Each structure stands twice: as C-alpha cells, then as structure tokens.
C-alpha positions, 0 to 999 in steps of 0.5 A: 322377195318370195321368188328370190327365197324360193330360187336361191340355191335351189339345187342345194337339195338333192333331186327326189324320186318324184322330181326325177320322174316328173322331169323324165316323163316331160322329157319323154313327151317332148321327144316322143309324145309319149310317157316313159311306158309309151302311152301317148299324152296321158292324163294320169302317169303310171310312173312307179305305179303310183299313177301321178296326176299329170298337170305338173308334168305338162307344166314342166315341158316348156322349161325342160324344152328350153333349159334341158333336163335339169333339176332347176327346169323341173322345179321352176314351175313350183318356184314361180307359182309358189312366188305368185301365191302370196299375191293371190292370197292378198287378192282373195282376202280383199275381194272377200273383204275390201276393208281388210287391205292391211290384213291381206298385205300382212298375210301375203308377207307372212306367206312369202316367208313361211317355212311351210310354203317355202319348203314345198315351193322350192322343189317340184311338189304338186301340193304347192301347185294345188295350194295356189289353185285352191286360192285362185279358184276361190278368188274367181268364185267370189268374183263371180267368174264361175267358169274360170273358177270351175276350170281351176277347181277342175285342174286340181283333180289332175294336180295332186291327190289331195285335190279330190278332197279339198276341192269339193270341201272348198266348193261347199264352203263357197256355196254356203257362205257366198250363195251364188245366184242360180242364174247361169251357175249350173251352166258356167260352173257345174257343167265345166266342173263335171267334165273334169270330174268324169275321168277322175270318177272313172279312175276311181273305179279302175284298178290303178286309182283304187289300189292307190287309195287302198295302199294309203287309206287309213281304213286299209290298216286294221287292228292286228290279231295280236293286239286284239288277243291282248285286249281280250286277254286283259278283259273279255270279248264283250269289252273288246266289242264295246270299246276296242272294236275296229270302228273305235280303232279307226276313229282313234287313228283318225282323230290322232292324225287330225289333231297332230296337225294342230300340235305345237310339235308339228307347227313350230318345233319339229314339223314332219317327225316321220320323214326328214325331207318334208321339213327342216330340222328343229323347226316346224311349218311356221316360224316360232313367234307365229304360234302365239299370234295364231292363237291370238288371231283365232280367238280374236276372230271368234270372239267378235262378229264372224264375217264371211271372210272369217267363216271361209278361212275357219272352214278351210282351217277345219277341213284342210287336215282331212287329206292327211288324217285319212291316210296311214301316216301319223303326220303328212304335211305334203297332203295338207299343205293348203292348211298353211293358208288359213294358218297364215290368215289367223296368224296375220289376224293376231299380228293386227292386234299389235298397235304399239310402235315399239311392240311392232319393232320388237315383234319384227325383230323376233320374226327376223331372228326366227327367219334367219334361224330357219334359213340356217337350219335349211341351208346348212343342216337340212340335207346333212342331218339325214343325207340318205333320207334326202337321197343325197348321192344319186347324181354322183353315183350316176355320174360314176356309172356313166364315166366308167360303164364302157366295156363293162359286162354287167353293172349293178346299181343298189336299189336300197334308197329306192327307184335308182332307174329313174335317176339313171334315166334322168341324169343320163338323158336316156333316149325315151324311145329306146327306153319305152321298148324295154320299160317294165315295172315290176309291182309287188302287192299294192304299193309302188313297183320297181324297174329291175334292169335297163340294158346291162344295168341291174338295179339291185344290191350287188353281191360283193363276194359273188362278183369281185372275181368276175371280170368287167363288173361295175358295182354301186353300193349304198352305205348300208349294203356295204355294212351288211355285207361286211365289206372293208370300205377302204376297198371301195370308192366313196362316191358321195362323201358327206358327214364323214361317210358316203351314201354310195360307194363304187367298185370295179373289177379288172 
C-alpha cells in the first residue's frame, strides 16, 4: 500500500531544481565518471554552489542507467525507501519493546498513510532517505549490531545536512537509554563512525560547507540597525542592552521557529506556510484526526511509567525540530522530516486507547475521509494552486527550445524561476563531457550561484524590445517577465498553460 501511494501519478508533480541536479549528475557519472564540473566521483557535489551530500546521487545511478534520465528514475530511490520505512519503524518498535506489536503495527500503518511521509517520499528528497537511515541505524543499535549501526549513521552524514544534527543527538539518546556494553563497542561502533566523520569535519573547515552554514544559519541574521534604533527611541540604551540585545533576538527567533513545529497550524491546518511545494494546500503534515490522538498519546505515555521505548521517542520528538529551528526559515519541514517518526509513535499510542468496537469504526471512517480529502488536495490542487512555486512548465519550455533551436543565432531562456540551465541539461540529455568543458557557475555572495550560458543559450530574462527586430532569435519568457516588460501576451506562444495563464511564453523572430 505504501509503495502504491508513493508511485501513483508521481510525474504529476513537476521536477524541482534539486531533482534535476541529482539526475543529471548521476547521468554525468554514468557517462564520464565525473560530476557536471568534471570532478571524479566526489563525495560532496558542488551543484548550484549548495554542495549536496552525494549519497542520493549514487543511489540514483542504477535507476538512470536502466530507465534513462527521467523524473521517475530520479525519484524511484526515494519512493522505494519511503515504502520500506513503515516496515522498519515496526521492527524498531518491537525490538525495543517486544510486547508492543499492536502499537508497532499501528505506527507502521499510520506512517504509510501520513501526508508528511507521503509527500517527501514521492520526490527525490534526501531528507526522506535520512529519516529511513535514522530508523534503520537505531534498529541495528538496539539489536547490538553496532558495526552496521555505525555504517548507517555514518551514511547519514553524506545524505542530507540535517543528519549532521540528528545523528549525534540520536546516538546520545541510544547510549543513555540502552547503555551498550563497553566490550568491542569502541572498535565496532566508534571507529567506523569516526572514519565517516573525518571528511565531514574537513568540509566544515573549508569554505564550501562553512559558507552553506553561514547562508542558512539563524545566527547569521542579526537585528537590523533600523529596528535597533526604533527600540532605543522607544526606551533607552540600557533597556535595549538588558532586554532587546542580539542574544535575546537570537533566542526569540530560535524558540519561535522551534515551537512552530508543534503548532496546529503546521501539524494539521497549513503545513509549510512559507513554501507551497513543501506540503499540500489547506492541510498540514498529519491527517486532521491525528492531532487529537497525538495529544492523547503524549499525555498518556507521560502519565504512566516511562519505558525505554517512550524515552527514546520522547527524546526524538524534542530534538527533531532543532534542525529547522537553527535556520533562517520560520518553518522548514524538509530539514526536520524525521520529526514525523515520533509524531506517528505518539499518535499510534493515542489510538491504542480506543477499546470500543463502534468507536474504532467511527475513527477509522474519519481517518479514511481525511485521507481521501488529502488525496484530493494533493492530486487536484497541489500544483494548480501555485504552479510557479512548483516550477511548472520547465519541461514544456525546454521541449519548445529543443524543437525550435535549429538555425537560431541566440536563444534566451528566462531565469526568473531559478536554475533554468539544469532543466535544459536534464531534458535535453546534454552530453556531460561536452558540458564539463564549459561549466561555469557564477556565484554572487554566499548563496547559490547560476550558470549564465551554454553554447548559444543565454539563461537570463530576454529583452523583448531589444531583440524582437533581430533575426533568428528565440526567447522564452516567464509570465512575470512578460508582464514587467509590458508585452502583449497575444504576441507570445503560451508554453505551459495552467489556470487560465501560462508560466512560460515563447517568441521567435524570422
């Protein structure tokens, strides 16, 4: 059931920048043994200047080799691993508490149908792989398979940036709760884990990873001078230094972001209210009835004798939001997707309190209705509500370019939605060896960079008035480009019509 839910109409959601980058770099390694910049078999991929941990790219290689460079090939590793996650959550719970088989089965069932987990396992999201790895590594640890636990925990460091926070925290919890024997523990667990950690520690000392932390770290965004002046004007310098200084500003921002993860707005009503592509509209990361059972399960578990099973998931629940609370975004479900695991555990614990047969039927019916509603929101409204945020139209725009590029002197492809070059490389199956010789990422400041030209294709907003009288020009505009330049849309060819408009428009001169 989990696999069917995750693979059904998976191409309905447009390919994202990171997915295209993952796929093309896997394709480049298959063809040349190097990434898009000509680096041989890197552990960390430069990509857009965001320096992606490379595990997902290597997982994608066999699928791209077999199925070709397609969105499905890029997403299949996540789909398969996301489908296996409920099984290993079941195994983790019963290995910690063998008498909790019903709780384990209910947790697995809830996770299979949970919006949080469905969403991030239908696309090529590294955070989904990380969540699976954390469950699997913990399972091996509790089984005293320390070597394999260390290997999986080590792989999390090369899967997603959040693993650098969650893995050490979970290891601390496992050590405190399950207290492994010292015999062979240092050799079987600590030594293999240290081998994985060395390249990561080196990366944190280099410019690439330190830049990444500086861009996204909450601590990099201090109070602006205008706000400071306003606070001082309202009171005085002493009041500012006592109650409104940078430390207070940072702590207020941290706690706001941390507790946003526990808010009903995030959990059931809206999900990520900043970025539409991170959750379906009008619903959060768990199904509506789950909110009630989350509270019931949480307070029930804390009101009775706390078992090692409860201690473990309670620690996970408390620490999982740290990965997003320490970053600049008010809410960021991508960085703390592993938060879904303890949520599911406590929701299942709440559902276990139902003993009446008729009440079980009613709850099941409400859950079924809630899941059907979520499915409608996801399959019928998710992309159409805000198509530009989902990067809808890049494939159609690239196909238009490939179909009409012959004999064109210059081609201009709008960069309004970001990183158009990677979609061109992906959908054209551009020869990686040929691209490596001209790859040039232009980085402005500390954030991600951009590629401005490949062959005669310029990745920038076309200047309609400056180009319309030149011969053999091909232009691809975003809707916003066309509106800002005051272009009559009837002169352009809509390339990706949706919701009575189009995200991209094309134009060719004679």
